[in-house]
GUDRENNU-262467 format. One record per residue: residue number from 1; residue in three letters; z, x, y of N, C-alpha, C in turn. Coordinates in steps of 0.1 Angstrom, whole numbers. Layout:
# GUDRENNU-262467
(site NUM ALA (Z X Y) (Z X Y) (Z X Y))
...
//
This chain:
# GUDRENNU-262467
(site 1 MET (-2 10 -10) (2 0 -2) (1 8 15))
(site 2 PRO (-9 7 22) (-11 17 32) (6 10 41))
(site 3 ARG (9 19 55) (13 21 60) (11 18 72))
(site 4 ARG (10 6 83) (7 4 91) (15 11 105))
(site 5 LEU (10 21 117) (21 27 122) (26 9 138))
(site 6 THR (39 10 133) (42 4 141) (52 13 153))
(site 7 LEU (56 1 164) (58 11 178) (76 7 177))
(site 8 ARG (76 0 169) (94 -9 165) (99 5 170))
(site 9 PRO (103 14 163) (109 25 161) (115 30 179))
(site 10 LEU (100 29 182) (97 35 192) (103 27 209))
(site 11 ARG (104 14 203) (109 4 211) (125 5 216))
(site 12 ILE (129 3 203) (144 5 199) (145 14 206))
(site 13 ALA (141 29 199) (146 42 207) (146 43 219))
(site 14 VAL (139 37 234) (137 36 241) (145 26 249))
(site 15 LEU (150 16 239) (159 1 247) (170 9 246))
(site 16 THR (171 19 238) (186 19 230) (189 32 244))
(site 17 GLY (183 45 247) (184 51 260) (186 51 277))
(site 18 VAL (180 29 278) (176 26 282) (198 19 287))
(site 19 ALA (197 11 272) (211 6 272) (227 21 275))
(site 20 ALA (220 31 270) (229 36 276) (232 47 291))
(site 21 GLY (221 43 294) (219 55 310) (222 42 315))
(site 22 ALA (225 30 307) (230 19 323) (240 23 315))
(site 23 LEU (244 32 309) (266 32 309) (265 40 313))
(site 24 LEU (259 46 312) (267 61 322) (268 64 336))
(site 25 VAL (256 58 341) (251 57 361) (265 58 355))
(site 26 PRO (277 50 363) (291 45 367) (295 63 369))
(site 27 ALA (291 66 353) (300 89 353) (295 90 359))
(site 28 THR (284 94 368) (274 102 377) (283 101 386))
(site 29 ALA (293 88 393) (291 87 404) (308 96 403))
(site 30 ALA (313 97 393) (328 104 393) (323 118 390))
(site 31 PHE (311 123 393) (308 137 394) (303 138 413))
(site 32 ALA (295 136 414) (288 125 431) (299 134 437))
(site 33 THR (312 127 436) (323 132 453) (326 140 449))
(site 34 ASP (322 151 462) (327 164 462) (344 165 474))
(site 35 PRO (351 169 468) (357 169 480) (358 172 494))
(site 36 THR (348 191 491) (356 199 500) (340 194 510))
(site 37 PRO (343 189 520) (329 188 532) (322 203 530))
(site 38 SER (308 202 533) (301 209 537) (301 212 550))
(site 39 PRO (299 223 553) (295 225 570) (285 222 576))
(site 40 GLY (289 214 589) (284 204 591) (270 218 605))
(site 41 ALA (262 205 606) (252 215 617) (254 219 630))
(site 42 THR (263 211 635) (273 211 647) (283 216 642))
(site 43 ASP (291 231 641) (303 232 638) (309 237 664))
(site 44 SER (321 238 653) (327 237 665) (333 251 672))
(site 45 THR (332 257 684) (339 268 686) (352 271 690))
(site 46 SER (351 279 687) (373 286 689) (379 278 702))
(site 47 ALA (367 283 714) (375 270 720) (383 257 719))
(site 48 ASP (365 248 714) (367 237 709) (385 234 698))
(site 49 LYS (384 247 689) (391 246 680) (406 247 687))
(site 50 GLU (406 259 695) (421 254 705) (421 247 706))
(site 51 ALA (419 236 714) (420 229 716) (419 217 713))
(site 52 LEU (415 213 704) (417 203 689) (432 210 683))
(site 53 ALA (433 223 679) (449 230 674) (457 222 687))
(site 54 LYS (457 224 703) (466 219 704) (467 203 712))
(site 55 LYS (459 204 708) (458 183 713) (462 176 693))
(site 56 GLN (466 181 685) (471 175 675) (487 185 670))
(site 57 ALA (487 192 684) (505 200 679) (504 188 690))
(site 58 GLU (508 184 703) (511 174 709) (509 161 703))
(site 59 ASP (499 156 697) (507 145 691) (515 147 672))
(site 60 ALA (518 156 669) (527 159 656) (540 156 662))
(site 61 LYS (544 159 685) (556 157 686) (554 151 691))
(site 62 THR (551 138 697) (546 128 704) (549 117 690))
(site 63 LEU (545 120 675) (547 113 671) (561 114 659))
(site 64 LYS (566 125 664) (582 128 662) (591 123 661))
(site 65 GLU (586 124 675) (599 121 689) (600 99 690))
(site 66 ALA (588 97 686) (583 79 682) (594 74 669))
(site 67 GLU (589 82 662) (599 81 648) (614 80 647))
(site 68 ALA (621 89 659) (632 92 659) (640 83 665))
(site 69 ARG (633 81 674) (635 67 686) (642 58 674))
(site 70 LYS (626 55 664) (629 39 653) (643 42 646))
(site 71 ALA (642 56 647) (654 58 629) (668 52 641))
(site 72 MET (663 57 652) (678 52 663) (682 41 663))
(site 73 GLU (668 32 673) (672 21 669) (680 13 654))
(site 74 ALA (671 15 647) (673 11 637) (685 16 627))
(site 75 GLN (693 26 633) (707 31 632) (719 20 638))
(site 76 LYS (714 14 649) (720 12 661) (721 -5 653))
(site 77 THR (707 -7 647) (709 -29 642) (713 -26 627))
(site 78 GLY (717 -21 624) (719 -12 610) (716 -13 602))
(site 79 GLY (702 -5 602) (698 -1 590) (686 -12 590))
(site 80 LYS (683 -24 591) (676 -38 590) (658 -30 591))
(site 81 GLY (655 -16 597) (642 -16 609) (637 -6 590))
(site 82 TYR (648 -3 582) (639 11 580) (624 0 563))
(site 83 PRO (619 8 565) (610 2 554) (614 -1 536))
(site 84 ARG (614 -3 532) (617 -13 515) (615 -3 509))
(site 85 GLY (602 7 505) (596 18 497) (587 16 492))
(site 86 GLY (585 20 489) (562 22 485) (558 30 494))
(site 87 VAL (541 27 497) (537 36 507) (541 34 518))
(site 88 ALA (545 26 524) (559 23 535) (565 26 538))
(site 89 ALA (574 35 533) (584 44 530) (577 56 526))
(site 90 GLY (568 60 532) (558 72 532) (554 78 520))
(site 91 GLU (554 70 511) (552 74 502) (536 80 495))
(site 92 ALA (531 91 489) (516 86 492) (512 76 478))
(site 93 PRO (500 67 479) (495 65 474) (487 74 456))
(site 94 ALA (489 70 450) (482 74 437) (469 77 439))
(site 95 LYS (462 88 433) (450 96 434) (442 88 422))
(site 96 ASP (427 86 419) (420 80 416) (411 94 415))
(site 97 ASP (412 95 403) (405 103 393) (394 109 385))
(site 98 ASN (392 92 388) (378 86 380) (381 91 369))
(site 99 THR (386 89 357) (392 96 347) (387 82 335))
(site 100 GLY (388 69 343) (384 56 331) (373 55 335))
(site 101 THR (365 60 346) (350 60 344) (348 63 331))
(site 102 LEU (347 78 335) (345 90 325) (348 83 305))
(site 103 ILE (362 79 302) (363 79 301) (350 60 290))
(site 104 GLY (353 55 297) (347 40 299) (331 46 286))
(site 105 SER (326 48 300) (312 50 304) (307 55 287))
(site 106 ALA (317 69 283) (312 74 273) (320 64 256))
(site 107 THR (325 60 256) (333 52 249) (318 34 249))
(site 108 GLY (316 38 253) (304 27 257) (295 33 253))
(site 109 ALA (285 46 255) (273 47 252) (280 56 235))
(site 110 LEU (293 52 229) (292 59 217) (289 47 208))
(site 111 LEU (300 35 214) (293 22 205) (283 15 203))
(site 112 LEU (276 19 217) (263 20 218) (254 25 209))
(site 113 ALA (256 29 207) (251 46 196) (255 41 183))
(site 114 GLY (265 36 177) (269 32 167) (264 23 157))
(site 115 ALA (260 9 169) (254 -1 166) (245 0 163))
(site 116 GLY (231 4 175) (218 8 175) (219 16 161))
(site 117 THR (223 27 154) (225 32 143) (226 18 129))
(site 118 TYR (234 14 132) (242 4 125) (223 -9 119))
(site 119 VAL (219 -13 129) (209 -23 134) (204 -15 124))
(site 120 LEU (192 -2 130) (184 5 122) (182 4 113))
(site 121 ARG (196 7 100) (200 12 88) (196 -1 79))
(site 122 ARG (197 -10 90) (204 -23 82) (183 -32 82))
(site 123 ARG (178 -31 91) (163 -27 88) (152 -26 82))
(site 124 THR (158 -16 77) (150 2 74) (151 -7 60))
(site 125 THR (172 -12 49) (170 -11 42) (167 -32 40))
(site 126 ALA (165 -35 50) (160 -51 42) (142 -46 38))
(site 127 ARG (142 -39 48) (120 -34 46) (118 -31 31))
(site 128 ARG (130 -22 28) (131 -15 5) (128 -30 -1))
(site 129 GLU (140 -34 6) (145 -52 -8) (131 -57 -7))
(site 130 GLY (125 -58 3) (120 -77 1) (120 -80 14))
//
């Protein structure tokens, strides 16, 4: 019996590849974020840097003074003005390092590959048996 050349395995492979790519695209976003800034086209001069440093120092000083005033007022009122906890109390929010995205994408790709392998084996067995 002559064998016909069919494009079904190629089609299945292409569709599996497309589905795997769709699952892995979110993982690329995790690698695309770079926390280090690249040097800009308009770099500031030393005079600008000095002025910026002075302004930041002044802002920090006024911020500390304002916080001290708030603390003094809160102590006078019996401590009712203090924050209760969490981010309002000065704690930093948890960082998201995209580990869940990477694990989810890898798990989805493995499940998809396993399901595709199972379907291909089942179809091949069905053809052989009748």
